[in-house]
KEZA-162021 format. One record per residue (C-alpha): residue number from 1; residue in one letter; chain; z, x, y. Coordinates in steps of 0.5 Angstrom, whole numbers, plus 500, padded with zeros to 3 digits. Example, Ala and Ser with C-alpha at 12.3 -4.5 7.8 and 13.67 -1.06 7.14 Angstrom:
% residues 2
i = 1; aa = a; ch = A; w = 516; u = 525; v = 491
i = 2; aa = s; ch = A; w = 514; u = 527; v = 498
This chain:
% residues 81
i = 1; aa = m; ch = A; w = 248; u = 781; v = 623
i = 2; aa = p; ch = A; w = 244; u = 775; v = 624
i = 3; aa = a; ch = A; w = 246; u = 770; v = 619
i = 4; aa = a; ch = A; w = 239; u = 769; v = 617
i = 5; aa = r; ch = A; w = 238; u = 777; v = 615
i = 6; aa = i; ch = A; w = 245; u = 776; v = 611
i = 7; aa = f; ch = A; w = 241; u = 770; v = 608
i = 8; aa = l; ch = A; w = 236; u = 774; v = 606
i = 9; aa = q; ch = A; w = 240; u = 780; v = 603
i = 10; aa = l; ch = A; w = 244; u = 775; v = 599
i = 11; aa = i; ch = A; w = 238; u = 773; v = 596
i = 12; aa = a; ch = A; w = 235; u = 780; v = 594
i = 13; aa = d; ch = A; w = 241; u = 782; v = 591
i = 14; aa = f; ch = A; w = 241; u = 775; v = 587
i = 15; aa = v; ch = A; w = 234; u = 777; v = 584
i = 16; aa = v; ch = A; w = 237; u = 785; v = 583
i = 17; aa = y; ch = A; w = 242; u = 782; v = 579
i = 18; aa = l; ch = A; w = 237; u = 777; v = 575
i = 19; aa = g; ch = A; w = 233; u = 783; v = 573
i = 20; aa = l; ch = A; w = 240; u = 787; v = 571
i = 21; aa = l; ch = A; w = 240; u = 781; v = 566
i = 22; aa = i; ch = A; w = 234; u = 783; v = 562
i = 23; aa = r; ch = A; w = 235; u = 790; v = 562
i = 24; aa = r; ch = A; w = 235; u = 794; v = 556
i = 25; aa = r; ch = A; w = 243; u = 797; v = 555
i = 26; aa = k; ch = A; w = 240; u = 804; v = 554
i = 27; aa = a; ch = A; w = 237; u = 803; v = 561
i = 28; aa = i; ch = A; w = 244; u = 801; v = 564
i = 29; aa = a; ch = A; w = 248; u = 806; v = 560
i = 30; aa = a; ch = A; w = 243; u = 812; v = 563
i = 31; aa = e; ch = A; w = 244; u = 809; v = 570
i = 32; aa = n; ch = A; w = 251; u = 808; v = 570
i = 33; aa = l; ch = A; w = 252; u = 815; v = 567
i = 34; aa = f; ch = A; w = 247; u = 818; v = 573
i = 35; aa = l; ch = A; w = 252; u = 814; v = 578
i = 36; aa = r; ch = A; w = 258; u = 817; v = 575
i = 37; aa = r; ch = A; w = 255; u = 824; v = 575
i = 38; aa = q; ch = A; w = 253; u = 822; v = 583
i = 39; aa = l; ch = A; w = 260; u = 820; v = 584
i = 40; aa = a; ch = A; w = 263; u = 826; v = 581
i = 41; aa = l; ch = A; w = 259; u = 830; v = 586
i = 42; aa = y; ch = A; w = 261; u = 826; v = 592
i = 43; aa = q; ch = A; w = 268; u = 827; v = 590
i = 44; aa = e; ch = A; w = 267; u = 835; v = 589
i = 45; aa = r; ch = A; w = 264; u = 835; v = 596
i = 46; aa = k; ch = A; w = 269; u = 830; v = 599
i = 47; aa = v; ch = A; w = 264; u = 826; v = 602
i = 48; aa = g; ch = A; w = 267; u = 819; v = 605
i = 49; aa = p; ch = A; w = 264; u = 813; v = 603
i = 50; aa = r; ch = A; w = 259; u = 809; v = 607
i = 51; aa = r; ch = A; w = 262; u = 802; v = 611
i = 52; aa = i; ch = A; w = 259; u = 796; v = 607
i = 53; aa = d; ch = A; w = 255; u = 791; v = 611
i = 54; aa = r; ch = A; w = 257; u = 783; v = 611
i = 55; aa = a; ch = A; w = 252; u = 781; v = 606
i = 56; aa = t; ch = A; w = 255; u = 787; v = 600
i = 57; aa = r; ch = A; w = 261; u = 784; v = 602
i = 58; aa = i; ch = A; w = 260; u = 777; v = 601
i = 59; aa = t; ch = A; w = 255; u = 779; v = 593
i = 60; aa = l; ch = A; w = 262; u = 783; v = 592
i = 61; aa = a; ch = A; w = 266; u = 777; v = 593
i = 62; aa = l; ch = A; w = 261; u = 772; v = 589
i = 63; aa = l; ch = A; w = 261; u = 777; v = 583
i = 64; aa = s; ch = A; w = 268; u = 778; v = 583
i = 65; aa = i; ch = A; w = 270; u = 770; v = 583
i = 66; aa = s; ch = A; w = 265; u = 769; v = 578
i = 67; aa = e; ch = A; w = 268; u = 774; v = 573
i = 68; aa = f; ch = A; w = 275; u = 771; v = 574
i = 69; aa = a; ch = A; w = 272; u = 764; v = 573
i = 70; aa = m; ch = A; w = 269; u = 767; v = 566
i = 71; aa = q; ch = A; w = 276; u = 771; v = 564
i = 72; aa = l; ch = A; w = 279; u = 764; v = 566
i = 73; aa = q; ch = A; w = 275; u = 760; v = 560
i = 74; aa = g; ch = A; w = 276; u = 766; v = 556
i = 75; aa = l; ch = A; w = 284; u = 765; v = 557
i = 76; aa = d; ch = A; w = 283; u = 757; v = 556
i = 77; aa = s; ch = A; w = 279; u = 758; v = 549
i = 78; aa = q; ch = A; w = 284; u = 763; v = 547
i = 79; aa = t; ch = A; w = 290; u = 758; v = 549
i = 80; aa = e; ch = A; w = 287; u = 752; v = 545
i = 81; aa = r; ch = A; w = 287; u = 755; v = 538
C-alpha cells in the first residue's frame, strides 16, 4: 500500500472519529448493540477475522496511545490530592 493511500485512509479515519464525537449517546449505544450481535453471529458461525491493512493498524495504535495518555493524566490528577 503506497504511503499516499495510507495517509488518505488516516485522514478519513480521523474525520470519522470526529463525527463520532458529535453523535448522540443513543445512536452510539444502538450501533454498539448491533456490532455485539454481529460479533455473536460471527462467533456462532466460527468465521475468522479478516486481516487489517496498514492504515487501520496505524489508526488503532494512535487511538491506543491517546487513550493511554488520557489515563496517565487521570492518574496524575488523582495522585496530587
